[in-house]
mmCIF file of the N, C-alpha and C atoms, coordinates in Angstrom:
data_MODEL
# 
_entry.id   MODEL 
# 
loop_
_atom_site.group_PDB 
_atom_site.id 
_atom_site.type_symbol 
_atom_site.label_atom_id 
_atom_site.label_alt_id 
_atom_site.label_comp_id 
_atom_site.label_asym_id 
_atom_site.label_entity_id 
_atom_site.label_seq_id 
_atom_site.pdbx_PDB_ins_code 
_atom_site.Cartn_x 
_atom_site.Cartn_y 
_atom_site.Cartn_z 
_atom_site.occupancy 
_atom_site.B_iso_or_equiv 
_atom_site.pdbx_formal_charge 
_atom_site.auth_seq_id 
_atom_site.auth_comp_id 
_atom_site.auth_asym_id 
_atom_site.auth_atom_id 
_atom_site.pdbx_PDB_model_num 
ATOM 1   N N  . UNK A 1 1  ? 21.765 -44.571 19.618 1.00 0.00 ? 1  UNK A N  1 
ATOM 2   C CA . UNK A 1 1  ? 20.387 -44.366 20.041 1.00 0.00 ? 1  UNK A CA 1 
ATOM 3   C C  . UNK A 1 1  ? 19.702 -45.743 20.329 1.00 0.00 ? 1  UNK A C  1 
ATOM 4   N N  . UNK A 1 2  ? 18.580 -45.712 21.023 1.00 0.00 ? 2  UNK A N  1 
ATOM 5   C CA . UNK A 1 2  ? 17.976 -46.973 21.296 1.00 0.00 ? 2  UNK A CA 1 
ATOM 6   C C  . UNK A 1 2  ? 16.753 -47.311 20.462 1.00 0.00 ? 2  UNK A C  1 
ATOM 7   N N  . UNK A 1 3  ? 16.107 -48.434 20.730 1.00 0.00 ? 3  UNK A N  1 
ATOM 8   C CA . UNK A 1 3  ? 14.968 -48.877 19.967 1.00 0.00 ? 3  UNK A CA 1 
ATOM 9   C C  . UNK A 1 3  ? 13.815 -47.856 20.017 1.00 0.00 ? 3  UNK A C  1 
ATOM 10  N N  . UNK A 1 4  ? 13.579 -47.244 21.126 1.00 0.00 ? 4  UNK A N  1 
ATOM 11  C CA . UNK A 1 4  ? 12.512 -46.269 21.229 1.00 0.00 ? 4  UNK A CA 1 
ATOM 12  C C  . UNK A 1 4  ? 12.659 -45.091 20.284 1.00 0.00 ? 4  UNK A C  1 
ATOM 13  N N  . UNK A 1 5  ? 13.814 -44.537 20.261 1.00 0.00 ? 5  UNK A N  1 
ATOM 14  C CA . UNK A 1 5  ? 13.996 -43.409 19.379 1.00 0.00 ? 5  UNK A CA 1 
ATOM 15  C C  . UNK A 1 5  ? 14.013 -43.813 17.934 1.00 0.00 ? 5  UNK A C  1 
ATOM 16  N N  . UNK A 1 6  ? 14.362 -45.104 17.664 1.00 0.00 ? 6  UNK A N  1 
ATOM 17  C CA . UNK A 1 6  ? 14.260 -45.647 16.330 1.00 0.00 ? 6  UNK A CA 1 
ATOM 18  C C  . UNK A 1 6  ? 12.771 -45.711 15.868 1.00 0.00 ? 6  UNK A C  1 
ATOM 19  N N  . UNK A 1 7  ? 11.936 -46.016 16.777 1.00 0.00 ? 7  UNK A N  1 
ATOM 20  C CA . UNK A 1 7  ? 10.466 -46.037 16.505 1.00 0.00 ? 7  UNK A CA 1 
ATOM 21  C C  . UNK A 1 7  ? 10.008 -44.624 16.088 1.00 0.00 ? 7  UNK A C  1 
ATOM 22  N N  . UNK A 1 8  ? 10.494 -43.675 16.816 1.00 0.00 ? 8  UNK A N  1 
ATOM 23  C CA . UNK A 1 8  ? 10.162 -42.280 16.527 1.00 0.00 ? 8  UNK A CA 1 
ATOM 24  C C  . UNK A 1 8  ? 10.691 -41.852 15.162 1.00 0.00 ? 8  UNK A C  1 
ATOM 25  N N  . UNK A 1 9  ? 11.936 -42.123 14.969 1.00 0.00 ? 9  UNK A N  1 
ATOM 26  C CA . UNK A 1 9  ? 12.535 -41.726 13.731 1.00 0.00 ? 9  UNK A CA 1 
ATOM 27  C C  . UNK A 1 9  ? 11.838 -42.411 12.500 1.00 0.00 ? 9  UNK A C  1 
ATOM 28  N N  . UNK A 1 10 ? 11.540 -43.752 12.651 1.00 0.00 ? 10 UNK A N  1 
ATOM 29  C CA . UNK A 1 10 ? 10.879 -44.456 11.545 1.00 0.00 ? 10 UNK A CA 1 
ATOM 30  C C  . UNK A 1 10 ? 9.479  -43.916 11.361 1.00 0.00 ? 10 UNK A C  1 
ATOM 31  N N  . UNK A 1 11 ? 8.796  -43.526 12.409 1.00 0.00 ? 11 UNK A N  1 
ATOM 32  C CA . UNK A 1 11 ? 7.460  -42.947 12.213 1.00 0.00 ? 11 UNK A CA 1 
ATOM 33  C C  . UNK A 1 11 ? 7.561  -41.613 11.385 1.00 0.00 ? 11 UNK A C  1 
ATOM 34  N N  . UNK A 1 12 ? 8.448  -40.756 11.741 1.00 0.00 ? 12 UNK A N  1 
ATOM 35  C CA . UNK A 1 12 ? 8.650  -39.551 11.062 1.00 0.00 ? 12 UNK A CA 1 
ATOM 36  C C  . UNK A 1 12 ? 9.016  -39.772 9.594  1.00 0.00 ? 12 UNK A C  1 
ATOM 37  N N  . UNK A 1 13 ? 9.943  -40.674 9.334  1.00 0.00 ? 13 UNK A N  1 
ATOM 38  C CA . UNK A 1 13 ? 10.387 -40.952 8.012  1.00 0.00 ? 13 UNK A CA 1 
ATOM 39  C C  . UNK A 1 13 ? 9.264  -41.588 7.152  1.00 0.00 ? 13 UNK A C  1 
ATOM 40  N N  . UNK A 1 14 ? 8.405  -42.399 7.819  1.00 0.00 ? 14 UNK A N  1 
ATOM 41  C CA . UNK A 1 14 ? 7.252  -42.978 7.089  1.00 0.00 ? 14 UNK A CA 1 
ATOM 42  C C  . UNK A 1 14 ? 6.277  -41.932 6.593  1.00 0.00 ? 14 UNK A C  1 
ATOM 43  N N  . UNK A 1 15 ? 6.302  -40.771 7.259  1.00 0.00 ? 15 UNK A N  1 
ATOM 44  C CA . UNK A 1 15 ? 5.402  -39.635 6.841  1.00 0.00 ? 15 UNK A CA 1 
ATOM 45  C C  . UNK A 1 15 ? 6.064  -38.788 5.783  1.00 0.00 ? 15 UNK A C  1 
ATOM 46  N N  . UNK A 1 16 ? 7.357  -39.010 5.520  1.00 0.00 ? 16 UNK A N  1 
ATOM 47  C CA . UNK A 1 16 ? 8.130  -38.184 4.535  1.00 0.00 ? 16 UNK A CA 1 
ATOM 48  C C  . UNK A 1 16 ? 9.025  -39.166 3.695  1.00 0.00 ? 16 UNK A C  1 
ATOM 49  N N  . UNK A 1 17 ? 8.407  -39.879 2.753  1.00 0.00 ? 17 UNK A N  1 
ATOM 50  C CA . UNK A 1 17 ? 9.123  -40.834 1.945  1.00 0.00 ? 17 UNK A CA 1 
ATOM 51  C C  . UNK A 1 17 ? 10.220 -40.226 1.071  1.00 0.00 ? 17 UNK A C  1 
ATOM 52  N N  . UNK A 1 18 ? 10.190 -38.929 0.941  1.00 0.00 ? 18 UNK A N  1 
ATOM 53  C CA . UNK A 1 18 ? 11.254 -38.267 0.194  1.00 0.00 ? 18 UNK A CA 1 
ATOM 54  C C  . UNK A 1 18 ? 12.540 -38.159 0.988  1.00 0.00 ? 18 UNK A C  1 
ATOM 55  N N  . UNK A 1 19 ? 12.517 -38.441 2.268  1.00 0.00 ? 19 UNK A N  1 
ATOM 56  C CA . UNK A 1 19 ? 13.665 -38.376 3.167  1.00 0.00 ? 19 UNK A CA 1 
ATOM 57  C C  . UNK A 1 19 ? 14.224 -39.731 3.418  1.00 0.00 ? 19 UNK A C  1 
ATOM 58  N N  . UNK A 1 20 ? 15.550 -39.824 3.398  1.00 0.00 ? 20 UNK A N  1 
ATOM 59  C CA . UNK A 1 20 ? 16.228 -41.104 3.689  1.00 0.00 ? 20 UNK A CA 1 
ATOM 60  C C  . UNK A 1 20 ? 16.743 -41.138 5.169  1.00 0.00 ? 20 UNK A C  1 
ATOM 61  N N  . UNK A 1 21 ? 16.961 -39.943 5.747  1.00 0.00 ? 21 UNK A N  1 
ATOM 62  C CA . UNK A 1 21 ? 17.473 -39.877 7.131  1.00 0.00 ? 21 UNK A CA 1 
ATOM 63  C C  . UNK A 1 21 ? 17.073 -38.562 7.765  1.00 0.00 ? 21 UNK A C  1 
ATOM 64  N N  . UNK A 1 22 ? 17.231 -38.544 9.114  1.00 0.00 ? 22 UNK A N  1 
ATOM 65  C CA . UNK A 1 22 ? 17.043 -37.291 9.868  1.00 0.00 ? 22 UNK A CA 1 
ATOM 66  C C  . UNK A 1 22 ? 18.229 -37.175 10.751 1.00 0.00 ? 22 UNK A C  1 
ATOM 67  N N  . UNK A 1 23 ? 18.864 -36.033 10.675 1.00 0.00 ? 23 UNK A N  1 
ATOM 68  C CA . UNK A 1 23 ? 19.996 -35.819 11.565 1.00 0.00 ? 23 UNK A CA 1 
ATOM 69  C C  . UNK A 1 23 ? 19.609 -35.699 12.965 1.00 0.00 ? 23 UNK A C  1 
ATOM 70  N N  . UNK A 1 24 ? 20.382 -36.119 13.954 1.00 0.00 ? 24 UNK A N  1 
ATOM 71  C CA . UNK A 1 24 ? 19.974 -36.118 15.329 1.00 0.00 ? 24 UNK A CA 1 
ATOM 72  C C  . UNK A 1 24 ? 19.623 -34.735 15.898 1.00 0.00 ? 24 UNK A C  1 
ATOM 73  N N  . UNK A 1 25 ? 20.203 -33.751 15.337 1.00 0.00 ? 25 UNK A N  1 
ATOM 74  C CA . UNK A 1 25 ? 19.929 -32.354 15.903 1.00 0.00 ? 25 UNK A CA 1 
ATOM 75  C C  . UNK A 1 25 ? 19.163 -31.526 14.912 1.00 0.00 ? 25 UNK A C  1 
ATOM 76  N N  . UNK A 1 26 ? 18.628 -32.163 13.861 1.00 0.00 ? 26 UNK A N  1 
ATOM 77  C CA . UNK A 1 26 ? 17.802 -31.435 12.879 1.00 0.00 ? 26 UNK A CA 1 
ATOM 78  C C  . UNK A 1 26 ? 16.557 -30.953 13.539 1.00 0.00 ? 26 UNK A C  1 
ATOM 79  N N  . UNK A 1 27 ? 16.181 -29.717 13.324 1.00 0.00 ? 27 UNK A N  1 
ATOM 80  C CA . UNK A 1 27 ? 14.971 -29.137 13.937 1.00 0.00 ? 27 UNK A CA 1 
ATOM 81  C C  . UNK A 1 27 ? 13.725 -29.713 13.195 1.00 0.00 ? 27 UNK A C  1 
ATOM 82  N N  . UNK A 1 28 ? 12.976 -30.518 13.861 1.00 0.00 ? 28 UNK A N  1 
ATOM 83  C CA . UNK A 1 28 ? 11.840 -31.247 13.314 1.00 0.00 ? 28 UNK A CA 1 
ATOM 84  C C  . UNK A 1 28 ? 10.694 -30.315 12.890 1.00 0.00 ? 28 UNK A C  1 
ATOM 85  N N  . UNK A 1 29 ? 10.531 -29.230 13.606 1.00 0.00 ? 29 UNK A N  1 
ATOM 86  C CA . UNK A 1 29 ? 9.440  -28.268 13.293 1.00 0.00 ? 29 UNK A CA 1 
ATOM 87  C C  . UNK A 1 29 ? 9.878  -27.329 12.158 1.00 0.00 ? 29 UNK A C  1 
ATOM 88  N N  . UNK A 1 30 ? 11.065 -26.796 12.308 1.00 0.00 ? 30 UNK A N  1 
ATOM 89  C CA . UNK A 1 30 ? 11.594 -25.817 11.258 1.00 0.00 ? 30 UNK A CA 1 
ATOM 90  C C  . UNK A 1 30 ? 11.624 -26.494 9.859  1.00 0.00 ? 30 UNK A C  1 
ATOM 91  N N  . UNK A 1 31 ? 12.024 -27.767 9.898  1.00 0.00 ? 31 UNK A N  1 
ATOM 92  C CA . UNK A 1 31 ? 12.082 -28.464 8.608  1.00 0.00 ? 31 UNK A CA 1 
ATOM 93  C C  . UNK A 1 31 ? 10.749 -29.060 8.162  1.00 0.00 ? 31 UNK A C  1 
ATOM 94  N N  . UNK A 1 32 ? 9.737  -28.835 9.000  1.00 0.00 ? 32 UNK A N  1 
ATOM 95  C CA . UNK A 1 32 ? 8.382  -29.292 8.717  1.00 0.00 ? 32 UNK A CA 1 
ATOM 96  C C  . UNK A 1 32 ? 8.210  -30.834 8.706  1.00 0.00 ? 32 UNK A C  1 
ATOM 97  N N  . UNK A 1 33 ? 9.149  -31.526 9.333  1.00 0.00 ? 33 UNK A N  1 
ATOM 98  C CA . UNK A 1 33 ? 9.054  -32.913 9.463  1.00 0.00 ? 33 UNK A CA 1 
ATOM 99  C C  . UNK A 1 33 ? 7.871  -33.232 10.433 1.00 0.00 ? 33 UNK A C  1 
ATOM 100 N N  . UNK A 1 34 ? 7.644  -32.408 11.398 1.00 0.00 ? 34 UNK A N  1 
ATOM 101 C CA . UNK A 1 34 ? 6.560  -32.466 12.364 1.00 0.00 ? 34 UNK A CA 1 
ATOM 102 C C  . UNK A 1 34 ? 5.861  -31.104 12.333 1.00 0.00 ? 34 UNK A C  1 
ATOM 103 N N  . UNK A 1 35 ? 4.569  -31.177 12.018 1.00 0.00 ? 35 UNK A N  1 
ATOM 104 C CA . UNK A 1 35 ? 3.788  -29.890 11.990 1.00 0.00 ? 35 UNK A CA 1 
ATOM 105 C C  . UNK A 1 35 ? 2.712  -29.992 13.039 1.00 0.00 ? 35 UNK A C  1 
ATOM 106 N N  . UNK A 1 36 ? 1.922  -28.942 13.150 1.00 0.00 ? 36 UNK A N  1 
ATOM 107 C CA . UNK A 1 36 ? 0.964  -28.852 14.213 1.00 0.00 ? 36 UNK A CA 1 
ATOM 108 C C  . UNK A 1 36 ? 0.004  -30.018 14.179 1.00 0.00 ? 36 UNK A C  1 
ATOM 109 N N  . UNK A 1 37 ? -0.335 -30.495 12.995 1.00 0.00 ? 37 UNK A N  1 
ATOM 110 C CA . UNK A 1 37 ? -1.286 -31.587 12.883 1.00 0.00 ? 37 UNK A CA 1 
ATOM 111 C C  . UNK A 1 37 ? -0.745 -32.948 13.298 1.00 0.00 ? 37 UNK A C  1 
ATOM 112 N N  . UNK A 1 38 ? 0.566  -33.084 13.076 1.00 0.00 ? 38 UNK A N  1 
ATOM 113 C CA . UNK A 1 38 ? 1.191  -34.364 13.423 1.00 0.00 ? 38 UNK A CA 1 
ATOM 114 C C  . UNK A 1 38 ? 1.811  -34.411 14.837 1.00 0.00 ? 38 UNK A C  1 
ATOM 115 N N  . UNK A 1 39 ? 1.867  -33.248 15.484 1.00 0.00 ? 39 UNK A N  1 
ATOM 116 C CA . UNK A 1 39 ? 2.544  -33.159 16.806 1.00 0.00 ? 39 UNK A CA 1 
ATOM 117 C C  . UNK A 1 39 ? 1.799  -34.091 17.803 1.00 0.00 ? 39 UNK A C  1 
ATOM 118 N N  . UNK A 1 40 ? 0.489  -34.048 17.839 1.00 0.00 ? 40 UNK A N  1 
ATOM 119 C CA . UNK A 1 40 ? -0.255 -34.890 18.822 1.00 0.00 ? 40 UNK A CA 1 
ATOM 120 C C  . UNK A 1 40 ? 0.049  -36.352 18.541 1.00 0.00 ? 40 UNK A C  1 
ATOM 121 N N  . UNK A 1 41 ? 0.084  -36.713 17.277 1.00 0.00 ? 41 UNK A N  1 
ATOM 122 C CA . UNK A 1 41 ? 0.367  -38.105 16.948 1.00 0.00 ? 41 UNK A CA 1 
ATOM 123 C C  . UNK A 1 41 ? 1.810  -38.488 17.325 1.00 0.00 ? 41 UNK A C  1 
ATOM 124 N N  . UNK A 1 42 ? 2.727  -37.563 17.128 1.00 0.00 ? 42 UNK A N  1 
ATOM 125 C CA . UNK A 1 42 ? 4.129  -37.806 17.652 1.00 0.00 ? 42 UNK A CA 1 
ATOM 126 C C  . UNK A 1 42 ? 4.156  -38.063 19.100 1.00 0.00 ? 42 UNK A C  1 
ATOM 127 N N  . UNK A 1 43 ? 3.375  -37.314 19.912 1.00 0.00 ? 43 UNK A N  1 
ATOM 128 C CA . UNK A 1 43 ? 3.321  -37.503 21.344 1.00 0.00 ? 43 UNK A CA 1 
ATOM 129 C C  . UNK A 1 43 ? 2.846  -38.953 21.611 1.00 0.00 ? 43 UNK A C  1 
ATOM 130 N N  . UNK A 1 44 ? 1.823  -39.413 20.929 1.00 0.00 ? 44 UNK A N  1 
ATOM 131 C CA . UNK A 1 44 ? 1.329  -40.725 21.172 1.00 0.00 ? 44 UNK A CA 1 
ATOM 132 C C  . UNK A 1 44 ? 2.314  -41.828 20.767 1.00 0.00 ? 44 UNK A C  1 
ATOM 133 N N  . UNK A 1 45 ? 3.102  -41.551 19.633 1.00 0.00 ? 45 UNK A N  1 
ATOM 134 C CA . UNK A 1 45 ? 4.116  -42.496 19.235 1.00 0.00 ? 45 UNK A CA 1 
ATOM 135 C C  . UNK A 1 45 ? 5.182  -42.639 20.365 1.00 0.00 ? 45 UNK A C  1 
ATOM 136 N N  . UNK A 1 46 ? 5.552  -41.486 20.930 1.00 0.00 ? 46 UNK A N  1 
ATOM 137 C CA . UNK A 1 46 ? 6.538  -41.490 22.076 1.00 0.00 ? 46 UNK A CA 1 
ATOM 138 C C  . UNK A 1 46 ? 5.974  -42.204 23.228 1.00 0.00 ? 46 UNK A C  1 
ATOM 139 N N  . UNK A 1 47 ? 4.691  -41.952 23.596 1.00 0.00 ? 47 UNK A N  1 
ATOM 140 C CA . UNK A 1 47 ? 4.084  -42.640 24.683 1.00 0.00 ? 47 UNK A CA 1 
ATOM 141 C C  . UNK A 1 47 ? 4.043  -44.162 24.499 1.00 0.00 ? 47 UNK A C  1 
ATOM 142 N N  . UNK A 1 48 ? 3.726  -44.591 23.284 1.00 0.00 ? 48 UNK A N  1 
ATOM 143 C CA . UNK A 1 48 ? 3.679  -46.028 23.027 1.00 0.00 ? 48 UNK A CA 1 
ATOM 144 C C  . UNK A 1 48 ? 5.111  -46.636 23.055 1.00 0.00 ? 48 UNK A C  1 
ATOM 145 N N  . UNK A 1 49 ? 6.085  -45.908 22.670 1.00 0.00 ? 49 UNK A N  1 
ATOM 146 C CA . UNK A 1 49 ? 7.516  -46.421 22.665 1.00 0.00 ? 49 UNK A CA 1 
ATOM 147 C C  . UNK A 1 49 ? 8.061  -46.432 24.073 1.00 0.00 ? 49 UNK A C  1 
ATOM 148 N N  . UNK A 1 50 ? 7.614  -45.485 24.930 1.00 0.00 ? 50 UNK A N  1 
ATOM 149 C CA . UNK A 1 50 ? 8.148  -45.487 26.307 1.00 0.00 ? 50 UNK A CA 1 
ATOM 150 C C  . UNK A 1 50 ? 7.273  -46.227 27.305 1.00 0.00 ? 50 UNK A C  1 
ATOM 151 N N  . UNK A 1 51 ? 6.025  -46.394 26.981 1.00 0.00 ? 51 UNK A N  1 
ATOM 152 C CA . UNK A 1 51 ? 5.108  -46.977 27.886 1.00 0.00 ? 51 UNK A CA 1 
ATOM 153 C C  . UNK A 1 51 ? 4.697  -46.071 28.990 1.00 0.00 ? 51 UNK A C  1 
ATOM 154 N N  . UNK A 1 52 ? 4.974  -44.773 28.826 1.00 0.00 ? 52 UNK A N  1 
ATOM 155 C CA . UNK A 1 52 ? 4.645  -43.721 29.868 1.00 0.00 ? 52 UNK A CA 1 
ATOM 156 C C  . UNK A 1 52 ? 3.742  -42.651 29.199 1.00 0.00 ? 52 UNK A C  1 
ATOM 157 N N  . UNK A 1 53 ? 2.830  -42.148 29.988 1.00 0.00 ? 53 UNK A N  1 
ATOM 158 C CA . UNK A 1 53 ? 1.974  -41.097 29.485 1.00 0.00 ? 53 UNK A CA 1 
ATOM 159 C C  . UNK A 1 53 ? 2.688  -39.750 29.604 1.00 0.00 ? 53 UNK A C  1 
ATOM 160 N N  . UNK A 1 54 ? 2.484  -38.910 28.606 1.00 0.00 ? 54 UNK A N  1 
ATOM 161 C CA . UNK A 1 54 ? 3.055  -37.548 28.592 1.00 0.00 ? 54 UNK A CA 1 
ATOM 162 C C  . UNK A 1 54 ? 1.913  -36.604 28.914 1.00 0.00 ? 54 UNK A C  1 
ATOM 163 N N  . UNK A 1 55 ? 2.094  -35.786 29.912 1.00 0.00 ? 55 UNK A N  1 
ATOM 164 C CA . UNK A 1 55 ? 1.076  -34.840 30.362 1.00 0.00 ? 55 UNK A CA 1 
ATOM 165 C C  . UNK A 1 55 ? 1.120  -33.596 29.437 1.00 0.00 ? 55 UNK A C  1 
ATOM 166 N N  . UNK A 1 56 ? -0.011 -33.418 28.726 1.00 0.00 ? 56 UNK A N  1 
ATOM 167 C CA . UNK A 1 56 ? -0.105 -32.331 27.753 1.00 0.00 ? 56 UNK A CA 1 
ATOM 168 C C  . UNK A 1 56 ? -0.060 -30.968 28.456 1.00 0.00 ? 56 UNK A C  1 
ATOM 169 N N  . UNK A 1 57 ? -0.357 -30.913 29.696 1.00 0.00 ? 57 UNK A N  1 
ATOM 170 C CA . UNK A 1 57 ? -0.395 -29.655 30.503 1.00 0.00 ? 57 UNK A CA 1 
ATOM 171 C C  . UNK A 1 57 ? 1.046  -29.202 30.844 1.00 0.00 ? 57 UNK A C  1 
ATOM 172 N N  . UNK A 1 58 ? 1.996  -30.132 30.799 1.00 0.00 ? 58 UNK A N  1 
ATOM 173 C CA . UNK A 1 58 ? 3.366  -29.744 31.182 1.00 0.00 ? 58 UNK A CA 1 
ATOM 174 C C  . UNK A 1 58 ? 4.359  -29.949 30.061 1.00 0.00 ? 58 UNK A C  1 
ATOM 175 N N  . UNK A 1 59 ? 3.839  -30.142 28.864 1.00 0.00 ? 59 UNK A N  1 
ATOM 176 C CA . UNK A 1 59 ? 4.754  -30.346 27.672 1.00 0.00 ? 59 UNK A CA 1 
ATOM 177 C C  . UNK A 1 59 ? 5.669  -29.130 27.515 1.00 0.00 ? 59 UNK A C  1 
ATOM 178 N N  . UNK A 1 60 ? 6.928  -29.405 27.258 1.00 0.00 ? 60 UNK A N  1 
ATOM 179 C CA . UNK A 1 60 ? 7.931  -28.389 26.914 1.00 0.00 ? 60 UNK A CA 1 
ATOM 180 C C  . UNK A 1 60 ? 8.313  -28.666 25.462 1.00 0.00 ? 60 UNK A C  1 
ATOM 181 N N  . UNK A 1 61 ? 7.973  -27.733 24.610 1.00 0.00 ? 61 UNK A N  1 
ATOM 182 C CA . UNK A 1 61 ? 8.174  -27.963 23.168 1.00 0.00 ? 61 UNK A CA 1 
ATOM 183 C C  . UNK A 1 61 ? 9.618  -28.192 22.786 1.00 0.00 ? 61 UNK A C  1 
ATOM 184 N N  . UNK A 1 62 ? 10.523 -27.718 23.653 1.00 0.00 ? 62 UNK A N  1 
ATOM 185 C CA . UNK A 1 62 ? 11.989 -27.931 23.402 1.00 0.00 ? 62 UNK A CA 1 
ATOM 186 C C  . UNK A 1 62 ? 12.281 -29.470 23.390 1.00 0.00 ? 62 UNK A C  1 
ATOM 187 N N  . UNK A 1 63 ? 11.473 -30.210 24.162 1.00 0.00 ? 63 UNK A N  1 
ATOM 188 C CA . UNK A 1 63 ? 11.765 -31.639 24.292 1.00 0.00 ? 63 UNK A CA 1 
ATOM 189 C C  . UNK A 1 63 ? 11.421 -32.356 22.981 1.00 0.00 ? 63 UNK A C  1 
ATOM 190 N N  . UNK A 1 64 ? 10.742 -31.705 22.039 1.00 0.00 ? 64 UNK A N  1 
ATOM 191 C CA . UNK A 1 64 ? 10.351 -32.283 20.781 1.00 0.00 ? 64 UNK A CA 1 
ATOM 192 C C  . UNK A 1 64 ? 10.986 -31.664 19.567 1.00 0.00 ? 64 UNK A C  1 
ATOM 193 N N  . UNK A 1 65 ? 12.014 -30.826 19.839 1.00 0.00 ? 65 UNK A N  1 
ATOM 194 C CA . UNK A 1 65 ? 12.613 -30.058 18.752 1.00 0.00 ? 65 UNK A CA 1 
ATOM 195 C C  . UNK A 1 65 ? 13.459 -30.935 17.786 1.00 0.00 ? 65 UNK A C  1 
ATOM 196 N N  . UNK A 1 66 ? 14.105 -31.952 18.308 1.00 0.00 ? 66 UNK A N  1 
ATOM 197 C CA . UNK A 1 66 ? 14.966 -32.795 17.490 1.00 0.00 ? 66 UNK A CA 1 
ATOM 198 C C  . UNK A 1 66 ? 14.950 -34.256 18.030 1.00 0.00 ? 66 UNK A C  1 
ATOM 199 N N  . UNK A 1 67 ? 15.445 -35.112 17.272 1.00 0.00 ? 67 UNK A N  1 
ATOM 200 C CA . UNK A 1 67 ? 15.635 -36.520 17.797 1.00 0.00 ? 67 UNK A CA 1 
ATOM 201 C C  . UNK A 1 67 ? 16.504 -36.550 19.039 1.00 0.00 ? 67 UNK A C  1 
ATOM 202 N N  . UNK A 1 68 ? 17.494 -35.763 19.063 1.00 0.00 ? 68 UNK A N  1 
ATOM 203 C CA . UNK A 1 68 ? 18.354 -35.713 20.263 1.00 0.00 ? 68 UNK A CA 1 
ATOM 204 C C  . UNK A 1 68 ? 17.609 -35.244 21.489 1.00 0.00 ? 68 UNK A C  1 
ATOM 205 N N  . UNK A 1 69 ? 16.793 -34.183 21.270 1.00 0.00 ? 69 UNK A N  1 
ATOM 206 C CA . UNK A 1 69 ? 15.981 -33.674 22.410 1.00 0.00 ? 69 UNK A CA 1 
ATOM 207 C C  . UNK A 1 69 ? 14.968 -34.723 22.863 1.00 0.00 ? 69 UNK A C  1 
ATOM 208 N N  . UNK A 1 70 ? 14.336 -35.400 21.941 1.00 0.00 ? 70 UNK A N  1 
ATOM 209 C CA . UNK A 1 70 ? 13.409 -36.444 22.270 1.00 0.00 ? 70 UNK A CA 1 
ATOM 210 C C  . UNK A 1 70 ? 14.053 -37.535 23.006 1.00 0.00 ? 70 UNK A C  1 
ATOM 211 N N  . UNK A 1 71 ? 15.288 -37.994 22.548 1.00 0.00 ? 71 UNK A N  1 
ATOM 212 C CA . UNK A 1 71 ? 16.073 -38.992 23.220 1.00 0.00 ? 71 UNK A CA 1 
ATOM 213 C C  . UNK A 1 71 ? 16.354 -38.570 24.644 1.00 0.00 ? 71 UNK A C  1 
ATOM 214 N N  . UNK A 1 72 ? 16.839 -37.416 24.866 1.00 0.00 ? 72 UNK A N  1 
ATOM 215 C CA . UNK A 1 72 ? 17.168 -36.959 26.214 1.00 0.00 ? 72 UNK A CA 1 
ATOM 216 C C  . UNK A 1 72 ? 15.921 -36.861 27.136 1.00 0.00 ? 72 UNK A C  1 
ATOM 217 N N  . UNK A 1 73 ? 14.805 -36.342 26.577 1.00 0.00 ? 73 UNK A N  1 
ATOM 218 C CA . UNK A 1 73 ? 13.630 -36.116 27.424 1.00 0.00 ? 73 UNK A CA 1 
ATOM 219 C C  . UNK A 1 73 ? 12.889 -37.385 27.747 1.00 0.00 ? 73 UNK A C  1 
ATOM 220 N N  . UNK A 1 74 ? 12.850 -38.353 26.803 1.00 0.00 ? 74 UNK A N  1 
ATOM 221 C CA . UNK A 1 74 ? 11.959 -39.481 26.994 1.00 0.00 ? 74 UNK A CA 1 
ATOM 222 C C  . UNK A 1 74 ? 12.639 -40.874 26.997 1.00 0.00 ? 74 UNK A C  1 
ATOM 223 N N  . UNK A 1 75 ? 13.837 -40.975 26.496 1.00 0.00 ? 75 UNK A N  1 
ATOM 224 C CA . UNK A 1 75 ? 14.492 -42.289 26.346 1.00 0.00 ? 75 UNK A CA 1 
ATOM 225 C C  . UNK A 1 75 ? 15.780 -42.472 27.140 1.00 0.00 ? 75 UNK A C  1 
ATOM 226 N N  . UNK A 1 76 ? 16.184 -41.479 27.832 1.00 0.00 ? 76 UNK A N  1 
ATOM 227 C CA . UNK A 1 76 ? 17.388 -41.528 28.635 1.00 0.00 ? 76 UNK A CA 1 
ATOM 228 C C  . UNK A 1 76 ? 17.010 -41.889 30.051 1.00 0.00 ? 76 UNK A C  1 
ATOM 229 N N  . UNK A 1 77 ? 17.625 -42.960 30.578 1.00 0.00 ? 77 UNK A N  1 
ATOM 230 C CA . UNK A 1 77 ? 17.356 -43.305 31.972 1.00 0.00 ? 77 UNK A CA 1 
ATOM 231 C C  . UNK A 1 77 ? 18.466 -42.727 32.829 1.00 0.00 ? 77 UNK A C  1 
ATOM 232 N N  . UNK A 1 78 ? 18.056 -42.202 33.970 1.00 0.00 ? 78 UNK A N  1 
ATOM 233 C CA . UNK A 1 78 ? 19.096 -41.669 34.911 1.00 0.00 ? 78 UNK A CA 1 
ATOM 234 C C  . UNK A 1 78 ? 19.684 -42.731 35.757 1.00 0.00 ? 78 UNK A C  1 
# 
């Protein structure tokens, strides 16, 4: 993975000091690593890491389900 996804991973882990790691396909919502209150902040963390704005009107929640999904949606260049 690249530096951007590391920023996202580190942000999530900083909010959950009881966790040492997050699996790449671990469901971030189901495991409550990201909840409804922290979701908006997660979007801003991704925006800051990518330098691109995410349009809240077109968000696909599947793109935020796991670190792998975030990597594919926001940090993979074609």
